[in-house]
C-alpha positions in Angstrom: -0.2 -0.1 -0.1 1.4 3.6 -0.4 1.8 5.4 2.4 0.0 8.9 2.2 1.8 11.7 3.8 0.0 14.4 4.9 1.0 18.3 6.4 0.9 18.7 10.5 -2.1 19.9 11.4 -2.0 23.5 12.2 -3.4 24.3 15.6 -6.1 27.1 16.1 -5.3 30.5 17.4 -5.6 30.9 21.2 -7.9 33.9 21.9 -5.8 36.4 24.0 -6.9 39.5 25.8 -7.4 42.6 24.3 -4.6 44.8 24.0 -4.0 48.0 26.1 -2.2 50.3 28.1 -1.2 49.6 31.1 0.9 52.7 32.1 2.6 55.5 30.7 6.5 55.8 31.8 6.9 59.2 33.5 10.9 59.1 33.3 10.7 59.2 29.3 8.4 62.8 29.7 10.2 66.3 29.0 11.5 67.2 32.8 9.8 70.2 32.2 6.4 68.9 32.1 4.1 70.7 34.8 6.8 73.7 34.8 6.1 77.1 33.3 8.7 76.2 30.6 6.6 72.7 29.6 6.3 72.5 25.8 2.6 72.8 24.3 3.2 69.2 22.8 5.6 66.5 23.5 5.6 62.5 23.2 4.1 60.2 25.5 5.3 56.6 25.9 2.9 54.1 27.4 3.3 50.5 27.8 1.2 48.0 26.4 -0.7 44.9 28.4 0.8 42.5 26.3 3.0 42.1 23.6 1.1 43.4 20.2 0.9 40.5 17.8 2.3 41.3 13.8 -1.3 41.9 12.7 -2.1 44.4 15.5 1.3 46.0 14.8 0.5 46.5 11.4 -2.9 48.1 12.1 -1.4 50.2 14.8 1.7 51.5 12.5 -0.6 51.8 9.5 -3.3 54.3 8.0 -6.5 53.2 9.7 -4.8 54.8 13.3 -4.7 58.1 11.4 -8.4 58.0 10.4 -9.5 56.4 13.8 -7.6 59.5 15.4 -8.5 62.3 13.0 -12.3 61.0 13.1 -12.2 61.4 17.3 -10.6 64.8 16.8 -7.1 64.4 17.4 -5.7 64.9 13.7 -2.3 66.1 15.0 -1.5 63.0 17.2 0.6 60.2 16.1 0.8 56.8 17.6 3.4 54.1 16.5 4.9 50.8 18.2 8.2 50.2 19.6 8.6 47.2 20.9 6.0 46.6 24.3 5.7 50.4 23.8 3.3 53.2 22.1 4.6 56.0 21.3 1.8 58.6 21.5 3.5 62.0 19.5 2.5 65.5 19.4 0.1 65.1 22.2 0.1 66.2 26.3 -1.1 64.4 29.3 -3.7 66.9 29.7 -5.4 65.7 26.3 -4.7 62.4 26.9 -6.7 63.1 30.2 -9.3 64.5 28.4 -10.8 61.8 26.0 -7.3 61.1 23.7 -6.5 57.8 26.2 -9.9 56.4 26.1 -10.1 56.9 22.1 -6.6 55.3 21.6 -7.9 52.3 24.1 -11.0 52.1 22.0 -8.8 52.0 19.0 -6.9 48.9 20.5 -9.6 47.0 21.3 -10.7 47.2 17.7 -7.5 45.8 16.4 -7.4 43.2 18.8 -10.7 42.2 18.0 -10.2 42.4 14.0 -6.8 40.5 14.4 -8.4 37.6 16.7 -11.2 37.7 13.9 -8.7 37.4 11.2 -6.7 34.9 12.8 -9.6 32.6 13.2 -10.5 33.2 9.3 -7.1 31.9 8.5 -7.3 29.1 10.6 -10.5 28.3 8.9 -9.3 28.3 5.8 -6.1 26.4 6.8 -8.0 23.6 7.9 -10.3 23.6 4.8 -7.4 23.3 3.1 -5.8 20.3 5.1 -8.9 18.9 4.7 -8.8 18.8 0.7 -5.3 17.9 0.6 -6.1 15.1 2.8 -9.0 13.8 0.0 -6.6 15.1 -2.6 -3.7 12.5 -1.0 -6.3 9.6 -0.9 -7.3 10.1 -4.4 -3.8 9.7 -5.3 -3.3 6.8 -3.3 -5.9 5.1 -5.0 -4.7 5.2 -8.0 -1.7 4.6 -7.2 -2.4 1.6 -5.6 -4.0 0.3 -8.3 -0.7 0.4 -10.8 1.1 -2.6 -10.6 4.6 -2.1 -11.4 5.9 -5.7 -11.2 9.5 -5.6 -9.7 11.5 -8.5 -10.4 14.3 -10.6 -8.3 17.7 -10.7 -9.1 18.7 -13.5 -11.6 22.6 -14.3 -11.5 23.3 -11.7 -9.7 22.4 -8.8 -11.4 18.6 -7.8 -11.5 16.3 -7.3 -14.4 15.4 -4.1 -15.1 12.1 -2.4 -13.5 10.3 0.0 -12.1 10.1 0.1 -8.1 7.7 2.8 -7.4 5.8 6.1 -8.2 7.6 9.3 -7.5 4.2 10.9 -6.3 5.8 14.3 -4.9 6.2 15.0 -8.7 2.6 14.8 -9.7 0.7 17.6 -10.9 -0.3 19.5 -7.5 -3.9 19.6 -9.2 -4.3 15.9 -9.3 -7.2 14.7 -7.4 -8.9 18.5 -7.6 -11.2 19.4 -10.7 -8.5 21.5 -12.3 -6.6 18.3 -12.9 -4.6 18.0 -16.4 -6.4 15.1 -18.5 -2.6 13.6 -19.0 0.5 14.5 -17.5 4.2 13.3 -16.8 4.1 10.5 -14.3 8.1 9.7 -13.0 8.5 6.1 -11.5 12.2 4.6 -10.0 14.0 2.1 -12.1 15.1 -0.9 -9.5 18.6 0.0 -10.3 20.6 2.1 -12.7 20.0 1.1 -16.5 23.1 0.5 -18.6 24.0 2.4 -21.3 22.7 -0.2 -23.9 19.5 -0.5 -21.9 19.0 3.4 -22.1 19.7 3.5 -25.5 16.4 0.9 -26.1 14.4 2.6 -23.9 14.4 6.1 -25.8 14.9 4.3 -29.4 12.2 3.5 -32.3 11.6 -0.4 -31.0 9.8 1.0 -27.6 8.2 3.6 -29.6 6.7 0.7 -32.0 5.5 -1.2 -29.1 3.9 2.0 -27.5 2.2 2.5 -30.5 0.8 -1.4 -31.0 -0.2 -1.4 -27.4 -2.6 1.5 -28.0 -0.6 4.0 -26.4 0.4 6.5 -29.5 0.4 9.4 -27.0 2.6 8.3 -24.1 6.5 9.0 -24.7 9.3 7.8 -22.3 12.3 9.7 -21.2 15.3 8.0 -19.2 17.0 10.2 -16.8 19.7 8.4 -15.1 17.9 6.2 -12.3 14.3 7.5 -13.2 11.8 7.3 -15.8 9.6 10.0 -16.9 6.2 8.8 -18.6 4.9 11.6 -20.5 1.5 12.7 -21.9 -0.3 10.0 -19.6 -2.2 9.4 -16.5 -2.6 7.1 -13.4 -5.7 5.6 -14.7 -4.3 4.8 -18.0 -1.1 3.1 -16.1 -3.6 1.0 -14.3 -5.2 0.3 -17.3 -2.3 -1.5 -18.6 0.4 0.6 -19.6 2.3 0.1 -16.7 2.3 -3.8 -17.4 3.3 -3.2 -20.7 6.1 -1.1 -19.6 7.2 -3.8 -16.8 7.1 -6.5 -20.0 9.2 -4.0 -22.3 12.0 -3.5 -19.6 12.4 -7.1 -18.9 12.7 -7.9 -22.7 15.1 -4.7 -23.1 17.1 -6.4 -19.9 17.0 -10.1 -21.7 18.2 -8.4 -25.1 21.2 -6.1 -23.6 22.4 -9.0 -21.1 22.5 -11.0 -24.7 24.1 -8.1 -26.7 26.7 -7.9 -23.4 27.6 -11.8 -23.5 28.0 -11.7 -27.7 30.2 -9.2 -27.0 32.1 -11.0 -24.4 32.2 -14.3 -26.6 32.9 -12.2 -29.5 36.0 -10.5 -27.7 37.0 -13.9 -26.4 37.0 -15.5 -30.2 39.3 -12.6 -31.3 41.4 -13.0 -28.3 42.1 -17.0 -28.8 42.7 -16.1 -32.7 45.0 -13.4 -31.9 46.8 -15.8 -29.5 46.6 -18.7 -32.1 48.2 -16.0 -34.7 51.1 -14.7 -32.1 52.5 -18.8 -31.7 52.1 -19.7 -35.0 54.7 -17.2 -35.7 56.4 -17.6 -33.0 56.7 -21.3 -34.3 57.7 -20.3 -37.9 60.5 -18.0 -36.7 61.8 -20.3 -34.5 62.4 -23.0 -37.5 64.3 -20.2 -39.4 68.3 -20.7 -39.2 70.6 -18.1 -39.2 73.8 -20.8 -40.0 75.6 -20.2 -43.2 75.6 -23.4 -45.3 78.7 -25.7 -45.2 
């Protein structure tokens, strides 16, 4: 059976307390505050009740914060996030006490609610995506399990060439969905590395003729090192007979290649024996020659 590997399940976001401000950092206020020399407006730093999320930081630093403050009647005030602090610029303590602090608190609560809602929407979509991927993986597994690749046992310490398994990771990502292509490339691992002779036959005219005769004129083979690309096909076609034809072809190719190797070895042996016989004949003939002068 094909083992289906699914992505880890995403955990749903944990609802956290609404973002707020706990206190003002008085040490960072101008030293002239509450004196005649105090500036009319100055920056005020306040500490968050917790660390803001990336979504909350984006909202607090974005245009929605500016729009909220302008609508509340504070067009000159600005806010930015600095780690665990909210920097409130161009304001003063009386203005904060008169309503700005409450307006900022309302915006923080609004931002927290939106961020939590968005996090749940994203989590829901991820869960739906996981379910779709799980269903797709089940469909692909069922299709792959129907394909018999026919692995063969070794003979004389050399296994006949075959296909071990389909590389499901290289199948189209849309397979098992409504947008899946009708035909595509299926990649399968060889049971061993093909020889140069076997590779030449796999992509040669013999295999092309056999595919045409078998009723697969569209399918095409490309051998790449230890993998076979079966192009312009699909899993259903492979399960319907193409995989069996390929297995038989690979066995036939293995036998033919082995026979060629054996014949080449036999021819090499004959040539070596012939050359050895010639050398011995020459040596005998040469040895019979005498260079002694006639008496």
